[in-house]
HTML snippet that shows the backbone in 3Dmol.js (N, CA, C, O; Angstrom):
<script src="https://3Dmol.org/build/3Dmol-min.js"></script>
<div id="view" style="width:600px;height:400px;position:relative"></div>
<script>
const pdb = `
ATOM      1  N   UNK A   1     159.416  44.961 236.393  1.00  0.00           N
ATOM      2  CA  UNK A   1     158.789  45.254 235.125  1.00  0.00           C
ATOM      3  C   UNK A   1     159.478  46.443 234.458  1.00  0.00           C
ATOM      4  O   UNK A   1     159.782  46.395 233.266  1.00  0.00           O
ATOM      5  N   UNK A   2     159.722  47.495 235.209  1.00  0.00           N
ATOM      6  CA  UNK A   2     160.383  48.676 234.668  1.00  0.00           C
ATOM      7  C   UNK A   2     161.826  48.360 234.279  1.00  0.00           C
ATOM      8  O   UNK A   2     162.325  48.839 233.261  1.00  0.00           O
ATOM      9  N   UNK A   3     162.484  47.554 235.097  1.00  0.00           N
ATOM     10  CA  UNK A   3     163.869  47.178 234.821  1.00  0.00           C
ATOM     11  C   UNK A   3     163.966  46.351 233.534  1.00  0.00           C
ATOM     12  O   UNK A   3     164.907  46.521 232.758  1.00  0.00           O
ATOM     13  N   UNK A   4     163.013  45.473 233.311  1.00  0.00           N
ATOM     14  CA  UNK A   4     163.015  44.677 232.082  1.00  0.00           C
ATOM     15  C   UNK A   4     162.758  45.549 230.860  1.00  0.00           C
ATOM     16  O   UNK A   4     163.331  45.315 229.796  1.00  0.00           O
ATOM     17  N   UNK A   5     161.912  46.540 231.008  1.00  0.00           N
ATOM     18  CA  UNK A   5     161.657  47.484 229.913  1.00  0.00           C
ATOM     19  C   UNK A   5     162.904  48.275 229.568  1.00  0.00           C
ATOM     20  O   UNK A   5     163.206  48.484 228.393  1.00  0.00           O
ATOM     21  N   UNK A   6     163.635  48.718 230.594  1.00  0.00           N
ATOM     22  CA  UNK A   6     164.881  49.451 230.354  1.00  0.00           C
ATOM     23  C   UNK A   6     165.920  48.563 229.675  1.00  0.00           C
ATOM     24  O   UNK A   6     166.632  49.005 228.773  1.00  0.00           O
ATOM     25  N   UNK A   7     166.003  47.285 230.122  1.00  0.00           N
ATOM     26  CA  UNK A   7     166.940  46.361 229.487  1.00  0.00           C
ATOM     27  C   UNK A   7     166.590  46.156 228.010  1.00  0.00           C
ATOM     28  O   UNK A   7     167.471  46.138 227.150  1.00  0.00           O
ATOM     29  N   UNK A   8     165.313  46.004 227.732  1.00  0.00           N
ATOM     30  CA  UNK A   8     164.866  45.817 226.360  1.00  0.00           C
ATOM     31  C   UNK A   8     165.188  47.049 225.513  1.00  0.00           C
ATOM     32  O   UNK A   8     165.598  46.929 224.359  1.00  0.00           O
ATOM     33  N   UNK A   9     165.000  48.225 226.096  1.00  0.00           N
ATOM     34  CA  UNK A   9     165.300  49.457 225.389  1.00  0.00           C
ATOM     35  C   UNK A   9     166.795  49.553 225.085  1.00  0.00           C
ATOM     36  O   UNK A   9     167.176  49.923 223.974  1.00  0.00           O
ATOM     37  N   UNK A  10     167.627  49.230 226.041  1.00  0.00           N
ATOM     38  CA  UNK A  10     169.075  49.320 225.855  1.00  0.00           C
ATOM     39  C   UNK A  10     169.538  48.308 224.807  1.00  0.00           C
ATOM     40  O   UNK A  10     170.351  48.638 223.944  1.00  0.00           O
ATOM     41  N   UNK A  11     169.030  47.094 224.876  1.00  0.00           N
ATOM     42  CA  UNK A  11     169.405  46.076 223.892  1.00  0.00           C
ATOM     43  C   UNK A  11     168.938  46.497 222.495  1.00  0.00           C
ATOM     44  O   UNK A  11     169.676  46.338 221.522  1.00  0.00           O
ATOM     45  N   UNK A  12     167.740  47.021 222.394  1.00  0.00           N
ATOM     46  CA  UNK A  12     167.222  47.465 221.092  1.00  0.00           C
ATOM     47  C   UNK A  12     168.033  48.604 220.515  1.00  0.00           C
ATOM     48  O   UNK A  12     168.365  48.599 219.329  1.00  0.00           O
ATOM     49  N   UNK A  13     168.355  49.588 221.353  1.00  0.00           N
ATOM     50  CA  UNK A  13     169.151  50.719 220.877  1.00  0.00           C
ATOM     51  C   UNK A  13     170.563  50.279 220.504  1.00  0.00           C
ATOM     52  O   UNK A  13     171.128  50.778 219.530  1.00  0.00           O
ATOM     53  N   UNK A  14     171.128  49.365 221.256  1.00  0.00           N
ATOM     54  CA  UNK A  14     172.466  48.856 220.927  1.00  0.00           C
ATOM     55  C   UNK A  14     172.438  48.115 219.591  1.00  0.00           C
ATOM     56  O   UNK A  14     173.371  48.225 218.795  1.00  0.00           O
ATOM     57  N   UNK A  15     171.380  47.371 219.352  1.00  0.00           N
ATOM     58  CA  UNK A  15     171.244  46.657 218.084  1.00  0.00           C
ATOM     59  C   UNK A  15     171.150  47.639 216.923  1.00  0.00           C
ATOM     60  O   UNK A  15     171.784  47.442 215.887  1.00  0.00           O
ATOM     61  N   UNK A  16     170.376  48.677 217.091  1.00  0.00           N
ATOM     62  CA  UNK A  16     170.234  49.684 216.039  1.00  0.00           C
ATOM     63  C   UNK A  16     171.561  50.377 215.781  1.00  0.00           C
ATOM     64  O   UNK A  16     171.930  50.576 214.624  1.00  0.00           O
ATOM     65  N   UNK A  17     172.279  50.746 216.817  1.00  0.00           N
ATOM     66  CA  UNK A  17     173.561  51.421 216.657  1.00  0.00           C
ATOM     67  C   UNK A  17     174.562  50.511 215.967  1.00  0.00           C
ATOM     68  O   UNK A  17     175.298  50.958 215.087  1.00  0.00           O
ATOM     69  N   UNK A  18     174.603  49.235 216.354  1.00  0.00           N
ATOM     70  CA  UNK A  18     175.509  48.285 215.709  1.00  0.00           C
ATOM     71  C   UNK A  18     175.164  48.102 214.229  1.00  0.00           C
ATOM     72  O   UNK A  18     176.054  48.021 213.383  1.00  0.00           O
ATOM     73  N   UNK A  19     173.877  48.039 213.928  1.00  0.00           N
ATOM     74  CA  UNK A  19     173.458  47.916 212.532  1.00  0.00           C
ATOM     75  C   UNK A  19     173.870  49.146 211.731  1.00  0.00           C
ATOM     76  O   UNK A  19     174.361  49.014 210.610  1.00  0.00           O
ATOM     77  N   UNK A  20     173.678  50.334 212.288  1.00  0.00           N
ATOM     78  CA  UNK A  20     174.060  51.557 211.582  1.00  0.00           C
ATOM     79  C   UNK A  20     175.573  51.646 211.396  1.00  0.00           C
ATOM     80  O   UNK A  20     176.041  52.089 210.348  1.00  0.00           O
ATOM     81  N   UNK A  21     176.337  51.231 212.398  1.00  0.00           N
ATOM     82  CA  UNK A  21     177.788  51.233 212.253  1.00  0.00           C
ATOM     83  C   UNK A  21     178.227  50.243 211.173  1.00  0.00           C
ATOM     84  O   UNK A  21     179.145  50.530 210.404  1.00  0.00           O
ATOM     85  N   UNK A  22     177.583  49.092 211.114  1.00  0.00           N
ATOM     86  CA  UNK A  22     177.880  48.115 210.068  1.00  0.00           C
ATOM     87  C   UNK A  22     177.537  48.683 208.691  1.00  0.00           C
ATOM     88  O   UNK A  22     178.279  48.479 207.730  1.00  0.00           O
ATOM     89  N   UNK A  23     176.432  49.382 208.599  1.00  0.00           N
ATOM     90  CA  UNK A  23     176.025  50.003 207.342  1.00  0.00           C
ATOM     91  C   UNK A  23     177.031  51.065 206.907  1.00  0.00           C
ATOM     92  O   UNK A  23     177.381  51.137 205.729  1.00  0.00           O
ATOM     93  N   UNK A  24     177.493  51.877 207.831  1.00  0.00           N
ATOM     94  CA  UNK A  24     178.501  52.896 207.520  1.00  0.00           C
ATOM     95  C   UNK A  24     179.794  52.236 207.057  1.00  0.00           C
ATOM     96  O   UNK A  24     180.424  52.702 206.108  1.00  0.00           O
ATOM     97  N   UNK A  25     180.193  51.155 207.721  1.00  0.00           N
ATOM     98  CA  UNK A  25     181.410  50.441 207.326  1.00  0.00           C
ATOM     99  C   UNK A  25     181.274  49.875 205.916  1.00  0.00           C
ATOM    100  O   UNK A  25     182.230  49.925 205.142  1.00  0.00           O
ATOM    101  N   UNK A  26     180.118  49.343 205.572  1.00  0.00           N
ATOM    102  CA  UNK A  26     179.906  48.803 204.228  1.00  0.00           C
ATOM    103  C   UNK A  26     179.946  49.906 203.177  1.00  0.00           C
ATOM    104  O   UNK A  26     180.500  49.705 202.097  1.00  0.00           O
ATOM    105  N   UNK A  27     179.378  51.045 203.471  1.00  0.00           N
ATOM    106  CA  UNK A  27     179.402  52.172 202.533  1.00  0.00           C
ATOM    107  C   UNK A  27     180.834  52.649 202.311  1.00  0.00           C
ATOM    108  O   UNK A  27     181.233  52.917 201.178  1.00  0.00           O
ATOM    109  N   UNK A  28     181.604  52.753 203.388  1.00  0.00           N
ATOM    110  CA  UNK A  28     183.002  53.168 203.258  1.00  0.00           C
ATOM    111  C   UNK A  28     183.806  52.135 202.468  1.00  0.00           C
ATOM    112  O   UNK A  28     184.689  52.505 201.694  1.00  0.00           O
ATOM    113  N   UNK A  29     183.516  50.854 202.651  1.00  0.00           N
ATOM    114  CA  UNK A  29     184.208  49.802 201.931  1.00  0.00           C
ATOM    115  C   UNK A  29     183.915  49.895 200.433  1.00  0.00           C
ATOM    116  O   UNK A  29     184.823  49.766 199.612  1.00  0.00           O
ATOM    117  N   UNK A  30     182.654  50.118 200.081  1.00  0.00           N
ATOM    118  CA  UNK A  30     182.279  50.272 198.677  1.00  0.00           C
ATOM    119  C   UNK A  30     182.939  51.518 198.096  1.00  0.00           C
ATOM    120  O   UNK A  30     183.393  51.507 196.952  1.00  0.00           O
ATOM    121  N   UNK A  31     182.991  52.591 198.883  1.00  0.00           N
ATOM    122  CA  UNK A  31     183.655  53.815 198.422  1.00  0.00           C
ATOM    123  C   UNK A  31     185.136  53.551 198.156  1.00  0.00           C
ATOM    124  O   UNK A  31     185.692  54.059 197.183  1.00  0.00           O
ATOM    125  N   UNK A  32     185.765  52.769 199.008  1.00  0.00           N
ATOM    126  CA  UNK A  32     187.178  52.424 198.833  1.00  0.00           C
ATOM    127  C   UNK A  32     187.378  51.574 197.571  1.00  0.00           C
ATOM    128  O   UNK A  32     188.331  51.786 196.822  1.00  0.00           O
ATOM    129  N   UNK A  33     186.477  50.616 197.341  1.00  0.00           N
ATOM    130  CA  UNK A  33     186.613  49.737 196.187  1.00  0.00           C
ATOM    131  C   UNK A  33     186.370  50.456 194.866  1.00  0.00           C
ATOM    132  O   UNK A  33     186.943  50.066 193.849  1.00  0.00           O
ATOM    133  N   UNK A  34     185.547  51.481 194.850  1.00  0.00           N
ATOM    134  CA  UNK A  34     185.190  52.171 193.610  1.00  0.00           C
ATOM    135  C   UNK A  34     185.900  53.506 193.440  1.00  0.00           C
ATOM    136  O   UNK A  34     185.502  54.300 192.587  1.00  0.00           O
ATOM    137  N   UNK A  35     186.934  53.777 194.221  1.00  0.00           N
ATOM    138  CA  UNK A  35     187.590  55.082 194.154  1.00  0.00           C
ATOM    139  C   UNK A  35     188.241  55.332 192.797  1.00  0.00           C
ATOM    140  O   UNK A  35     188.194  56.458 192.302  1.00  0.00           O
ATOM    141  N   UNK A  36     188.851  54.311 192.180  1.00  0.00           N
ATOM    142  CA  UNK A  36     189.482  54.499 190.868  1.00  0.00           C
ATOM    143  C   UNK A  36     188.448  54.766 189.788  1.00  0.00           C
ATOM    144  O   UNK A  36     188.652  55.625 188.931  1.00  0.00           O
ATOM    145  N   UNK A  37     187.354  54.047 189.822  1.00  0.00           N
ATOM    146  CA  UNK A  37     186.277  54.263 188.857  1.00  0.00           C
ATOM    147  C   UNK A  37     185.707  55.666 189.002  1.00  0.00           C
ATOM    148  O   UNK A  37     185.430  56.327 188.001  1.00  0.00           O
ATOM    149  N   UNK A  38     185.528  56.127 190.232  1.00  0.00           N
ATOM    150  CA  UNK A  38     184.984  57.451 190.475  1.00  0.00           C
ATOM    151  C   UNK A  38     185.924  58.534 189.964  1.00  0.00           C
ATOM    152  O   UNK A  38     185.472  59.512 189.369  1.00  0.00           O
ATOM    153  N   UNK A  39     187.226  58.373 190.188  1.00  0.00           N
ATOM    154  CA  UNK A  39     188.188  59.353 189.700  1.00  0.00           C
ATOM    155  C   UNK A  39     188.186  59.400 188.178  1.00  0.00           C
ATOM    156  O   UNK A  39     188.256  60.483 187.598  1.00  0.00           O
ATOM    157  N   UNK A  40     188.106  58.240 187.517  1.00  0.00           N
ATOM    158  CA  UNK A  40     188.055  58.204 186.053  1.00  0.00           C
ATOM    159  C   UNK A  40     186.793  58.878 185.530  1.00  0.00           C
ATOM    160  O   UNK A  40     186.843  59.610 184.541  1.00  0.00           O
ATOM    161  N   UNK A  41     185.678  58.639 186.180  1.00  0.00           N
ATOM    162  CA  UNK A  41     184.424  59.260 185.761  1.00  0.00           C
ATOM    163  C   UNK A  41     184.481  60.778 185.918  1.00  0.00           C
ATOM    164  O   UNK A  41     184.018  61.507 185.041  1.00  0.00           O
ATOM    165  N   UNK A  42     185.040  61.258 187.019  1.00  0.00           N
ATOM    166  CA  UNK A  42     185.142  62.691 187.237  1.00  0.00           C
ATOM    167  C   UNK A  42     186.053  63.336 186.208  1.00  0.00           C
ATOM    168  O   UNK A  42     185.757  64.426 185.718  1.00  0.00           O
ATOM    169  N   UNK A  43     187.160  62.679 185.873  1.00  0.00           N
ATOM    170  CA  UNK A  43     188.072  63.227 184.879  1.00  0.00           C
ATOM    171  C   UNK A  43     187.422  63.276 183.501  1.00  0.00           C
ATOM    172  O   UNK A  43     187.564  64.272 182.791  1.00  0.00           O
ATOM    173  N   UNK A  44     186.720  62.228 183.113  1.00  0.00           N
ATOM    174  CA  UNK A  44     186.065  62.232 181.801  1.00  0.00           C
ATOM    175  C   UNK A  44     184.939  63.257 181.753  1.00  0.00           C
ATOM    176  O   UNK A  44     184.724  63.889 180.719  1.00  0.00           O
ATOM    177  N   UNK A  45     184.219  63.430 182.858  1.00  0.00           N
ATOM    178  CA  UNK A  45     183.173  64.439 182.909  1.00  0.00           C
ATOM    179  C   UNK A  45     183.765  65.835 182.784  1.00  0.00           C
ATOM    180  O   UNK A  45     183.220  66.685 182.080  1.00  0.00           O
ATOM    181  N   UNK A  46     184.872  66.069 183.460  1.00  0.00           N
ATOM    182  CA  UNK A  46     185.539  67.368 183.388  1.00  0.00           C
ATOM    183  C   UNK A  46     186.028  67.645 181.967  1.00  0.00           C
ATOM    184  O   UNK A  46     185.895  68.763 181.469  1.00  0.00           O
ATOM    185  N   UNK A  47     186.594  66.627 181.315  1.00  0.00           N
ATOM    186  CA  UNK A  47     187.076  66.810 179.948  1.00  0.00           C
ATOM    187  C   UNK A  47     185.923  67.047 178.974  1.00  0.00           C
ATOM    188  O   UNK A  47     186.042  67.865 178.062  1.00  0.00           O
ATOM    189  N   UNK A  48     184.824  66.347 179.159  1.00  0.00           N
ATOM    190  CA  UNK A  48     183.687  66.547 178.261  1.00  0.00           C
ATOM    191  C   UNK A  48     183.073  67.925 178.462  1.00  0.00           C
ATOM    192  O   UNK A  48     182.640  68.553 177.496  1.00  0.00           O
ATOM    193  N   UNK A  49     183.030  68.403 179.698  1.00  0.00           N
ATOM    194  CA  UNK A  49     182.520  69.759 179.933  1.00  0.00           C
ATOM    195  C   UNK A  49     183.442  70.801 179.313  1.00  0.00           C
ATOM    196  O   UNK A  49     182.984  71.819 178.795  1.00  0.00           O
ATOM    197  N   UNK A  50     184.750  70.535 179.371  1.00  0.00           N
ATOM    198  CA  UNK A  50     185.715  71.461 178.801  1.00  0.00           C
ATOM    199  C   UNK A  50     185.552  71.535 177.289  1.00  0.00           C
ATOM    200  O   UNK A  50     185.589  72.625 176.718  1.00  0.00           O
ATOM    201  N   UNK A  51     185.372  70.390 176.632  1.00  0.00           N
ATOM    202  CA  UNK A  51     185.224  70.373 175.178  1.00  0.00           C
ATOM    203  C   UNK A  51     183.853  70.902 174.755  1.00  0.00           C
ATOM    204  O   UNK A  51     183.732  71.522 173.699  1.00  0.00           O
ATOM    205  N   UNK A  52     182.823  70.665 175.563  1.00  0.00           N
ATOM    206  CA  UNK A  52     181.478  71.145 175.223  1.00  0.00           C
ATOM    207  C   UNK A  52     181.340  72.645 175.407  1.00  0.00           C
ATOM    208  O   UNK A  52     180.489  73.263 174.767  1.00  0.00           O
ATOM    209  N   UNK A  53     182.148  73.243 176.257  1.00  0.00           N
ATOM    210  CA  UNK A  53     182.016  74.675 176.499  1.00  0.00           C
ATOM    211  C   UNK A  53     182.348  75.467 175.251  1.00  0.00           C
ATOM    212  O   UNK A  53     181.755  76.522 175.024  1.00  0.00           O
ATOM    213  N   UNK A  54     183.274  74.994 174.438  1.00  0.00           N
ATOM    214  CA  UNK A  54     183.609  75.676 173.189  1.00  0.00           C
ATOM    215  C   UNK A  54     182.511  75.490 172.153  1.00  0.00           C
ATOM    216  O   UNK A  54     182.258  76.386 171.349  1.00  0.00           O
ATOM    217  N   UNK A  55     181.867  74.347 172.166  1.00  0.00           N
ATOM    218  CA  UNK A  55     180.826  74.045 171.183  1.00  0.00           C
ATOM    219  C   UNK A  55     179.610  74.948 171.383  1.00  0.00           C
ATOM    220  O   UNK A  55     179.005  75.381 170.402  1.00  0.00           O
ATOM    221  N   UNK A  56     179.241  75.239 172.617  1.00  0.00           N
ATOM    222  CA  UNK A  56     178.039  76.019 172.874  1.00  0.00           C
ATOM    223  C   UNK A  56     178.236  77.506 172.630  1.00  0.00           C
ATOM    224  O   UNK A  56     177.256  78.237 172.492  1.00  0.00           O
ATOM    225  N   UNK A  57     179.454  77.960 172.573  1.00  0.00           N
ATOM    226  CA  UNK A  57     179.687  79.381 172.331  1.00  0.00           C
ATOM    227  C   UNK A  57     179.369  79.764 170.895  1.00  0.00           C
ATOM    228  O   UNK A  57     179.084  80.930 170.624  1.00  0.00           O
ATOM    229  N   UNK A  58     179.410  78.809 169.965  1.00  0.00           N
ATOM    230  CA  UNK A  58     179.170  79.108 168.562  1.00  0.00           C
ATOM    231  C   UNK A  58     177.690  79.032 168.181  1.00  0.00           C
ATOM    232  O   UNK A  58     177.334  79.413 167.066  1.00  0.00           O
ATOM    233  N   UNK A  59     176.836  78.562 169.055  1.00  0.00           N
ATOM    234  CA  UNK A  59     175.411  78.447 168.750  1.00  0.00           C
ATOM    235  C   UNK A  59     174.789  79.836 168.766  1.00  0.00           C
ATOM    236  O   UNK A  59     174.966  80.577 169.733  1.00  0.00           O
ATOM    237  N   UNK A  60     174.061  80.204 167.711  1.00  0.00           N
ATOM    238  CA  UNK A  60     173.453  81.540 167.690  1.00  0.00           C
ATOM    239  C   UNK A  60     172.318  81.635 168.699  1.00  0.00           C
ATOM    240  O   UNK A  60     171.637  80.654 168.997  1.00  0.00           O
ATOM    241  N   UNK A  61     172.139  82.833 169.208  1.00  0.00           N
ATOM    242  CA  UNK A  61     171.079  83.057 170.188  1.00  0.00           C
ATOM    243  C   UNK A  61     169.761  83.229 169.450  1.00  0.00           C
ATOM    244  O   UNK A  61     169.630  84.097 168.587  1.00  0.00           O
ATOM    245  N   UNK A  62     168.792  82.401 169.793  1.00  0.00           N
ATOM    246  CA  UNK A  62     167.480  82.457 169.157  1.00  0.00           C
ATOM    247  C   UNK A  62     166.541  83.279 170.025  1.00  0.00           C
ATOM    248  O   UNK A  62     166.417  83.047 171.228  1.00  0.00           O
ATOM    249  N   UNK A  63     165.891  84.232 169.402  1.00  0.00           N
ATOM    250  CA  UNK A  63     164.958  85.086 170.133  1.00  0.00           C
ATOM    251  C   UNK A  63     163.550  84.855 169.603  1.00  0.00           C
ATOM    252  O   UNK A  63     163.346  84.741 168.395  1.00  0.00           O
ATOM    253  N   UNK A  64     162.600  84.786 170.493  1.00  0.00           N
ATOM    254  CA  UNK A  64     161.200  84.608 170.130  1.00  0.00           C
ATOM    255  C   UNK A  64     160.531  85.976 170.220  1.00  0.00           C
ATOM    256  O   UNK A  64     160.704  86.688 171.210  1.00  0.00           O
ATOM    257  N   UNK A  65     159.760  86.350 169.184  1.00  0.00           N
ATOM    258  CA  UNK A  65     159.095  87.659 169.220  1.00  0.00           C
ATOM    259  C   UNK A  65     158.085  87.747 170.364  1.00  0.00           C
ATOM    260  O   UNK A  65     157.533  86.741 170.811  1.00  0.00           O
ATOM    261  N   UNK A  66     157.865  88.957 170.815  1.00  0.00           N
ATOM    262  CA  UNK A  66     156.943  89.204 171.915  1.00  0.00           C
ATOM    263  C   UNK A  66     155.521  88.813 171.528  1.00  0.00           C
ATOM    264  O   UNK A  66     154.729  88.414 172.381  1.00  0.00           O
ATOM    265  N   UNK A  67     155.201  88.928 170.246  1.00  0.00           N
ATOM    266  CA  UNK A  67     153.852  88.596 169.785  1.00  0.00           C
ATOM    267  C   UNK A  67     153.519  87.126 170.029  1.00  0.00           C
ATOM    268  O   UNK A  67     152.367  86.784 170.298  1.00  0.00           O
ATOM    269  N   UNK A  68     154.511  86.272 169.937  1.00  0.00           N
ATOM    270  CA  UNK A  68     154.286  84.845 170.171  1.00  0.00           C
ATOM    271  C   UNK A  68     153.918  84.614 171.632  1.00  0.00           C
ATOM    272  O   UNK A  68     153.008  83.841 171.931  1.00  0.00           O
ATOM    273  N   UNK A  69     154.627  85.284 172.544  1.00  0.00           N
ATOM    274  CA  UNK A  69     154.294  85.162 173.964  1.00  0.00           C
ATOM    275  C   UNK A  69     152.903  85.710 174.247  1.00  0.00           C
ATOM    276  O   UNK A  69     152.143  85.114 175.010  1.00  0.00           O
ATOM    277  N   UNK A  70     152.568  86.830 173.643  1.00  0.00           N
ATOM    278  CA  UNK A  70     151.253  87.427 173.866  1.00  0.00           C
ATOM    279  C   UNK A  70     150.150  86.497 173.365  1.00  0.00           C
ATOM    280  O   UNK A  70     149.124  86.342 174.028  1.00  0.00           O
ATOM    281  N   UNK A  71     150.350  85.881 172.208  1.00  0.00           N
ATOM    282  CA  UNK A  71     149.341  84.954 171.673  1.00  0.00           C
ATOM    283  C   UNK A  71     149.213  83.720 172.561  1.00  0.00           C
ATOM    284  O   UNK A  71     148.108  83.218 172.764  1.00  0.00           O
ATOM    285  N   UNK A  72     150.317  83.235 173.084  1.00  0.00           N
ATOM    286  CA  UNK A  72     150.265  82.068 173.963  1.00  0.00           C
ATOM    287  C   UNK A  72     149.526  82.387 175.252  1.00  0.00           C
ATOM    288  O   UNK A  72     148.732  81.577 175.730  1.00  0.00           O
ATOM    289  N   UNK A  73     149.779  83.550 175.813  1.00  0.00           N
ATOM    290  CA  UNK A  73     149.096  83.953 177.047  1.00  0.00           C
ATOM    291  C   UNK A  73     147.611  84.135 176.789  1.00  0.00           C
ATOM    292  O   UNK A  73     146.789  83.702 177.597  1.00  0.00           O
ATOM    293  N   UNK A  74     147.250  84.769 175.675  1.00  0.00           N
ATOM    294  CA  UNK A  74     145.840  84.975 175.348  1.00  0.00           C
ATOM    295  C   UNK A  74     145.135  83.635 175.150  1.00  0.00           C
ATOM    296  O   UNK A  74     144.005  83.461 175.606  1.00  0.00           O
ATOM    297  N   UNK A  75     145.781  82.700 174.486  1.00  0.00           N
ATOM    298  CA  UNK A  75     145.186  81.379 174.275  1.00  0.00           C
ATOM    299  C   UNK A  75     144.996  80.652 175.600  1.00  0.00           C
ATOM    300  O   UNK A  75     143.958  80.030 175.827  1.00  0.00           O
ATOM    301  N   UNK A  76     145.986  80.728 176.467  1.00  0.00           N
ATOM    302  CA  UNK A  76     145.893  80.073 177.773  1.00  0.00           C
ATOM    303  C   UNK A  76     144.751  80.665 178.596  1.00  0.00           C
ATOM    304  O   UNK A  76     143.971  79.936 179.209  1.00  0.00           O
ATOM    305  N   UNK A  77     144.663  81.986 178.601  1.00  0.00           N
ATOM    306  CA  UNK A  77     143.597  82.629 179.382  1.00  0.00           C
ATOM    307  C   UNK A  77     142.219  82.324 178.814  1.00  0.00           C
ATOM    308  O   UNK A  77     141.273  82.133 179.578  1.00  0.00           O
ATOM    309  N   UNK A  78     142.082  82.275 177.482  1.00  0.00           N
ATOM    310  CA  UNK A  78     140.772  81.962 176.910  1.00  0.00           C
ATOM    311  C   UNK A  78     140.382  80.512 177.192  1.00  0.00           C
ATOM    312  O   UNK A  78     139.203  80.219 177.391  1.00  0.00           O
ATOM    313  N   UNK A  79     141.357  79.603 177.211  1.00  0.00           N
ATOM    314  CA  UNK A  79     141.054  78.208 177.559  1.00  0.00           C
ATOM    315  C   UNK A  79     140.623  78.080 179.002  1.00  0.00           C
ATOM    316  O   UNK A  79     139.719  77.301 179.304  1.00  0.00           O
ATOM    317  N   UNK A  80     141.237  78.816 179.892  1.00  0.00           N
ATOM    318  CA  UNK A  80     140.887  78.733 181.304  1.00  0.00           C
ATOM    319  C   UNK A  80     139.564  79.421 181.603  1.00  0.00           C
ATOM    320  O   UNK A  80     138.858  79.002 182.521  1.00  0.00           O
ATOM    321  N   UNK A  81     139.210  80.449 180.870  1.00  0.00           N
ATOM    322  CA  UNK A  81     137.938  81.143 181.102  1.00  0.00           C
ATOM    323  C   UNK A  81     136.754  80.309 180.655  1.00  0.00           C
ATOM    324  O   UNK A  81     135.687  80.378 181.264  1.00  0.00           O
ATOM    325  N   UNK A  82     136.924  79.518 179.599  1.00  0.00           N
ATOM    326  CA  UNK A  82     135.803  78.693 179.097  1.00  0.00           C
ATOM    327  C   UNK A  82     135.628  77.435 179.906  1.00  0.00           C
ATOM    328  O   UNK A  82     134.550  76.841 179.875  1.00  0.00           O
ATOM    329  N   UNK A  83     136.653  76.997 180.640  1.00  0.00           N
ATOM    330  CA  UNK A  83     136.557  75.745 181.401  1.00  0.00           C
ATOM    331  C   UNK A  83     135.789  75.912 182.663  1.00  0.00           C
ATOM    332  O   UNK A  83     135.619  74.952 183.414  1.00  0.00           O
TER     333      UNK A  83
END
`;
const viewer = $3Dmol.createViewer("view");
viewer.addModel(pdb, "pdb");
viewer.setStyle({}, {cartoon: {color: "spectrum"}});
viewer.zoomTo();
viewer.render();
</script>
């Protein structure tokens, strides 16, 4: 009985390991097939970040007055106190 349990455990673990190895092989195969697409995507992303970095430097910095924050906090606290 114990020997059959050990055999079942070994067969089950071997099946799981084989399945995981097959899964890893499939992932590597997909990575190999899509390597050119991935390189093109990375290059276009890098170029878009490079061009966008100049665009954001010209945007003026917007500042919100402290009174607006104080009013928002007071409103939030009054809503929570009445609930």
